[in-house]
NUFIDO-269099 format. One line per field, with one value per residue: residue number from 1; chain; x, y, z of N, C-alpha, C, O in turn. Coordinates in Angstrom, 2 decimals. Atoms other than C-alpha are relative to their C-alpha. Layout:
% NUFIDO-269099
resi <- [NUM,...]
chain <- [A,...]
nxx <- [X,...]
nyy <- [Y,...]
nzz <- [Z,...]
caxx <- [X,...]
cayy <- [Y,...]
cazz <- [Z,...]
cxx <- [X,...]
cyy <- [Y,...]
czz <- [Z,...]
oxx <- [X,...]
oyy <- [Y,...]
ozz <- [Z,...]
//
This chain:
% NUFIDO-269099
resi <- [1,2,3,4,5,6,7,8,9,10,11,12,13,14,15,16,17,18,19,20,21,22,23,24,25,26,27,28,29,30,31,32,33,34,35,36,37,38,39,40,41,42,43,44,45,46,47,48,49,50,51,52,53,54,55,56,57,58,59,60,61,62,63,64,65,66,67,68,69,70,71,72,73,74,75,76,77,78,79,80,81,82,83,84,85,86,87,88,89,90,91,92,93,94,95,96,97,98,99,100,101,102,103,104,105,106,107]
chain <- [A,A,A,A,A,A,A,A,A,A,A,A,A,A,A,A,A,A,A,A,A,A,A,A,A,A,A,A,A,A,A,A,A,A,A,A,A,A,A,A,A,A,A,A,A,A,A,A,A,A,A,A,A,A,A,A,A,A,A,A,A,A,A,A,A,A,A,A,A,A,A,A,A,A,A,A,A,A,A,A,A,A,A,A,A,A,A,A,A,A,A,A,A,A,A,A,A,A,A,A,A,A,A,A,A,A,A]
nxx <- [-0.33,-1.20,-0.79,0.34,0.39,1.33,0.23,1.20,0.75,0.85,0.53,-0.56,0.30,-0.96,0.65,-0.70,-0.42,-1.11,-1.15,-0.21,-0.13,0.58,-1.04,-0.03,0.20,-0.45,-1.44,-0.55,-0.77,0.86,0.16,0.49,0.56,1.45,0.48,1.38,0.86,0.27,-1.24,-1.09,-1.22,-0.33,-0.46,-0.66,0.32,-0.61,0.91,-0.70,0.74,1.30,0.45,-0.56,0.63,0.74,0.39,1.38,0.70,-0.42,-0.65,-0.51,-1.46,-0.56,-1.18,-0.67,-0.51,-1.43,-0.78,0.14,0.26,1.32,1.15,0.98,1.21,1.20,0.47,0.90,0.99,0.94,-0.67,-0.16,-1.26,-0.46,-1.33,-0.73,-1.35,-0.35,1.20,1.06,0.89,0.04,1.00,0.66,0.26,0.64,-0.56,0.98,-0.38,-1.37,-0.47,-1.13,-0.95,-0.38,-1.45,-0.38,0.01,1.14,1.30]
nyy <- [-1.41,-0.17,-1.07,-1.30,-0.76,-0.56,-0.98,0.26,-1.21,0.37,-0.97,0.38,-0.80,0.21,-0.16,-0.97,0.58,0.92,-0.72,-1.35,-0.88,0.49,0.35,-0.71,1.01,-0.55,-0.09,1.31,0.51,0.71,1.34,0.94,1.25,0.12,1.36,0.15,0.40,1.43,0.71,-0.31,-0.38,-1.43,-0.40,-1.30,-0.93,-1.32,-1.04,-0.92,-1.26,0.05,-1.22,-0.27,0.85,-0.56,1.19,0.49,-0.39,0.77,-0.74,0.82,0.17,1.00,0.67,1.01,1.16,-0.17,1.24,0.76,1.40,0.11,0.10,-1.04,0.25,-0.12,-1.38,-0.20,-1.05,0.32,0.65,-0.80,0.30,-0.76,-0.59,0.41,-0.43,1.08,0.78,-0.94,-0.42,-1.46,-0.47,1.01,-0.48,0.86,-0.15,-0.51,0.37,0.42,-0.51,0.73,-0.82,0.55,-0.13,-1.13,0.27,0.86,-0.69]
nzz <- [-0.07,-0.80,0.60,-0.59,1.18,-0.19,-1.07,-0.78,-0.31,-1.13,-0.94,-1.30,-1.19,-1.08,-1.30,-0.85,-1.27,0.24,0.55,-0.52,1.15,1.24,0.98,1.28,1.04,1.28,0.19,0.32,-1.13,-0.96,0.53,-1.00,0.51,-0.05,-0.21,0.47,-1.11,-0.01,0.34,-0.93,0.70,0.09,1.33,-0.10,1.09,-0.10,0.48,0.90,0.02,-0.65,-0.64,-1.32,-1.00,-1.13,-0.75,0.00,1.22,1.17,1.08,1.11,-0.03,0.90,-0.54,0.82,-0.73,-0.27,0.01,1.23,-0.34,-0.62,0.90,-0.34,0.79,-0.84,0.08,1.12,-0.23,-1.06,-1.12,-1.23,-0.65,-1.16,0.14,-1.20,-0.34,-0.92,-0.34,-0.30,1.09,-0.02,0.94,0.82,1.35,0.99,1.33,0.96,1.35,0.24,1.29,0.56,0.75,1.29,0.24,0.85,1.42,0.36,0.04]
caxx <- [9.56,13.00,14.56,14.64,12.86,9.74,8.47,5.91,3.34,1.44,-0.61,1.12,0.35,2.96,1.95,2.82,3.10,5.81,8.12,9.65,10.56,8.72,10.77,11.81,10.45,12.08,15.81,16.24,17.66,14.64,14.72,12.58,11.23,7.64,5.70,2.59,-0.26,-0.72,2.86,6.19,8.80,10.46,10.92,13.45,12.38,13.74,11.32,12.26,9.48,6.26,4.29,5.41,4.73,2.10,1.56,-1.67,-2.53,-2.41,-0.04,1.11,4.66,6.82,9.48,11.95,12.79,16.32,17.40,17.98,17.77,14.32,11.08,8.80,6.04,3.63,3.39,0.43,-2.17,-4.32,-1.73,-1.84,1.45,3.06,6.11,8.75,11.79,13.44,10.66,8.53,5.53,5.82,3.16,1.02,0.18,-1.51,-0.01,-1.88,0.12,3.27,5.17,7.37,10.49,11.38,15.00,16.78,16.18,13.09,9.60]
cayy <- [-3.17,-3.64,-1.21,2.36,3.69,5.23,8.07,7.57,10.35,10.40,12.31,12.34,13.59,14.03,13.76,16.64,14.41,12.30,14.97,18.19,19.77,19.48,17.62,19.42,17.33,19.47,19.19,15.47,14.85,13.37,9.61,7.71,4.20,3.46,0.38,-0.67,-0.98,-4.62,-5.54,-5.47,-4.80,-1.37,0.30,3.13,6.16,9.63,12.55,14.80,17.39,18.27,20.90,22.57,20.23,21.45,18.89,16.89,18.26,16.22,17.42,16.11,14.72,12.77,10.25,7.91,4.35,4.00,0.34,-1.46,-4.86,-4.13,-5.11,-2.06,-3.74,-3.66,0.11,0.59,3.32,3.35,1.67,3.03,3.30,4.50,6.79,5.53,7.08,4.11,2.31,5.46,6.12,9.81,9.98,8.16,8.37,6.93,6.30,8.40,7.44,5.67,7.43,5.11,6.82,6.34,5.59,8.53,8.64,6.35,7.48]
cazz <- [-28.92,-27.39,-29.87,-28.60,-31.68,-30.17,-27.99,-25.23,-25.14,-21.87,-19.35,-15.94,-12.45,-9.72,-6.06,-3.70,-0.62,-2.23,-3.69,-2.43,-5.77,-9.04,-11.66,-14.83,-17.70,-20.39,-19.81,-20.52,-17.04,-15.25,-15.73,-13.24,-13.59,-14.44,-13.42,-15.32,-12.82,-11.85,-12.84,-11.02,-13.72,-13.55,-16.94,-17.03,-19.10,-19.76,-19.93,-22.84,-22.83,-21.12,-19.34,-16.14,-13.24,-10.81,-8.08,-8.29,-11.76,-14.96,-17.69,-21.06,-21.21,-23.64,-22.71,-24.34,-23.31,-21.92,-21.70,-24.99,-23.26,-21.78,-23.49,-23.45,-25.51,-22.56,-23.07,-25.37,-25.79,-22.64,-20.37,-16.80,-14.94,-11.72,-11.67,-9.25,-7.61,-5.96,-4.10,-3.74,-5.98,-6.89,-9.59,-12.09,-15.76,-18.79,-22.20,-24.76,-27.83,-28.98,-31.77,-33.84,-35.16,-38.78,-39.70,-41.31,-45.04,-44.92,-45.84]
cxx <- [1.24,0.94,-0.47,-0.42,-1.40,-0.01,-1.33,-0.64,-1.02,-0.58,0.47,-0.44,1.03,-0.66,0.83,0.51,1.20,1.27,0.10,0.01,-0.63,1.13,-0.12,-0.08,0.59,1.50,0.67,0.79,-0.85,-0.32,-0.39,-0.31,-1.51,-0.33,-1.45,-0.83,-0.35,1.21,1.08,1.25,0.14,0.58,0.59,-0.35,0.73,-1.00,0.78,-0.75,-1.36,-0.36,0.73,-0.76,-0.62,-0.55,-1.50,-0.82,0.59,0.61,0.45,1.52,0.41,1.27,0.55,0.35,1.51,0.80,-0.29,-0.37,-1.41,-1.09,-1.07,-1.35,-1.29,-0.59,-0.78,-0.94,-1.00,0.62,0.18,1.29,0.24,1.39,0.73,1.35,0.45,-1.24,-1.20,-0.80,-0.15,-1.04,-0.62,-0.26,-0.74,0.64,-1.10,0.31,1.46,0.38,1.21,0.87,0.32,1.51,0.27,0.04,-1.14,-1.26,-1.06]
cyy <- [0.21,1.03,1.33,0.97,0.60,1.01,-0.34,1.34,-0.35,1.22,-0.46,0.98,-0.36,0.36,0.91,-0.63,-0.92,0.69,1.38,1.00,-0.63,-0.36,0.86,-1.07,0.41,-0.02,-1.34,-0.64,-0.74,-1.38,-1.00,-1.36,0.14,-1.47,-0.03,-0.53,-1.48,-0.85,0.38,0.52,1.53,0.29,1.40,0.85,1.32,1.01,1.01,1.31,-0.19,1.34,0.22,-0.81,0.86,-1.21,-0.25,0.49,-0.76,0.91,-1.00,-0.05,-1.09,-0.56,-1.00,-1.19,0.13,-1.29,-0.84,-1.47,-0.22,-0.05,0.99,-0.25,0.07,1.41,0.19,1.16,-0.47,-0.70,0.97,-0.41,0.89,0.53,-0.22,0.71,-0.95,-0.84,0.89,0.35,1.51,0.57,-1.16,0.59,-1.01,0.29,0.46,-0.46,-0.46,0.46,-0.82,0.95,-0.70,0.15,1.15,-0.42,-0.89,0.82,-0.86]
czz <- [0.88,-0.60,0.58,-1.09,0.12,1.14,0.66,0.33,1.07,0.71,1.37,1.09,1.06,1.33,0.92,1.29,-0.15,-0.49,0.64,-1.15,-1.23,-0.97,-1.25,-1.09,-1.33,-0.23,-0.30,1.13,1.03,-0.57,1.09,-0.65,-0.03,0.18,-0.47,1.16,-0.14,-0.34,1.00,-0.69,-0.08,-1.37,0.11,-1.23,0.25,-0.56,-0.83,-0.20,0.64,0.58,1.32,1.03,1.09,0.73,-0.07,-1.19,-1.18,-1.06,-1.08,0.10,-0.98,0.60,-1.00,0.87,0.13,-0.23,-1.24,0.27,0.56,-1.05,0.50,-0.68,0.81,-0.05,-1.31,0.33,1.05,1.21,1.16,0.69,1.21,-0.30,1.32,0.10,1.09,0.25,0.29,-1.26,0.10,-0.96,-0.74,-1.38,-0.84,-1.35,-0.94,-1.42,0.00,-1.40,-0.44,-0.78,-1.30,-0.16,-0.95,-1.46,-0.46,0.01,0.63]
oxx <- [1.27,1.82,-1.64,0.13,-2.11,0.86,-2.30,-0.08,-1.76,-0.18,0.21,-0.74,1.27,-1.42,2.03,1.51,1.76,2.34,-0.90,-0.66,-0.55,2.10,-1.21,0.84,0.51,1.95,1.89,1.52,-0.31,-1.05,0.44,-0.12,-2.09,0.42,-2.29,-0.44,-0.76,1.12,0.85,2.09,-0.80,1.54,-0.11,-0.27,1.27,-1.29,1.83,-0.13,-1.88,0.42,1.42,-1.99,0.05,-1.32,-2.31,-2.05,1.80,0.08,0.60,2.16,-0.34,2.04,-0.15,0.65,2.14,1.87,-1.41,-1.03,-1.83,-1.02,-1.65,-2.21,-2.37,-1.76,-0.19,-1.04,-1.57,-0.07,0.70,1.62,-0.38,2.17,0.25,2.05,0.03,-1.88,-2.25,-0.23,-0.69,-1.28,-0.33,-0.15,-1.02,0.86,-2.14,-0.59,2.26,-0.29,2.27,0.37,0.39,2.07,-0.52,0.62,-1.29,-1.41,-2.23]
oyy <- [1.13,1.54,1.48,2.06,0.71,1.02,-0.69,2.15,-1.33,2.36,-1.60,2.15,-1.53,1.32,0.71,-0.16,-1.38,0.08,1.97,2.03,-1.84,0.39,1.30,-1.87,-0.34,0.30,-1.41,-1.61,-1.28,-1.49,-1.79,-1.56,0.92,-2.35,0.72,-1.48,-1.94,-2.08,1.24,1.14,2.24,-0.35,2.35,0.38,1.55,1.01,1.48,2.31,-1.30,2.30,-0.67,-0.82,1.68,-1.99,0.68,0.42,-0.89,1.99,-2.19,0.95,-2.04,0.16,-1.46,-1.03,0.81,-1.25,-1.30,-2.10,-1.37,0.65,0.81,0.63,0.22,1.60,0.26,1.57,-1.55,-0.94,2.07,-1.59,1.94,-0.14,0.16,0.88,-0.83,-1.32,0.39,0.70,2.02,1.78,-2.32,1.80,-2.13,1.45,-0.20,-0.69,-0.01,0.11,-0.75,1.74,-1.93,1.20,1.43,-1.44,-1.11,1.76,-0.46]
ozz <- [1.69,0.09,0.93,-1.20,-0.88,2.01,-0.01,1.06,0.93,0.47,1.77,0.84,1.33,1.41,1.08,1.83,0.85,-0.49,1.03,-1.09,-1.44,-1.10,-1.61,-1.24,-2.30,-1.33,-0.45,0.91,2.00,-1.55,1.55,-1.85,0.73,-0.25,0.02,1.83,-1.21,-0.33,1.86,-0.04,-0.44,-1.80,0.46,-2.36,1.33,-1.75,-0.42,-0.57,0.75,0.50,1.81,1.03,1.72,0.17,0.01,-1.17,-1.32,-1.35,-0.82,0.44,-1.22,1.25,-1.91,2.05,-0.68,-0.84,-1.44,-0.55,0.70,-2.06,1.57,-0.67,0.23,0.25,-2.39,1.49,0.93,2.20,0.99,0.76,1.37,-0.99,2.38,-0.90,2.24,-0.69,0.72,-2.29,1.08,-0.97,-0.48,-1.58,-0.41,-1.71,-1.06,-2.22,0.82,-2.37,0.20,-1.58,-1.36,0.18,-1.85,-1.81,-1.66,0.79,0.69]
//
């Protein structure tokens, strides 16, 4: 799954003690790293839509992978992950679904 042809649908929670301002998940400008729990590799993602962030409350959010050279295949339905800003854990989430994109003109 190194091609950037999928969307990650997840449930995420951001921690109030780690952030000052709630991130905007809808403008395509929030692109943290995620780390699958129990692993060390940082996977860069870009949130493209989601609910309004209320600290310590779970919300639905969708994100896209960013780095073409990175293998995102570890992200499967049910995968638990941490949301990182630098070396700080600012939230956590679980993958609910992976949506494969279809090439234009294909059924």
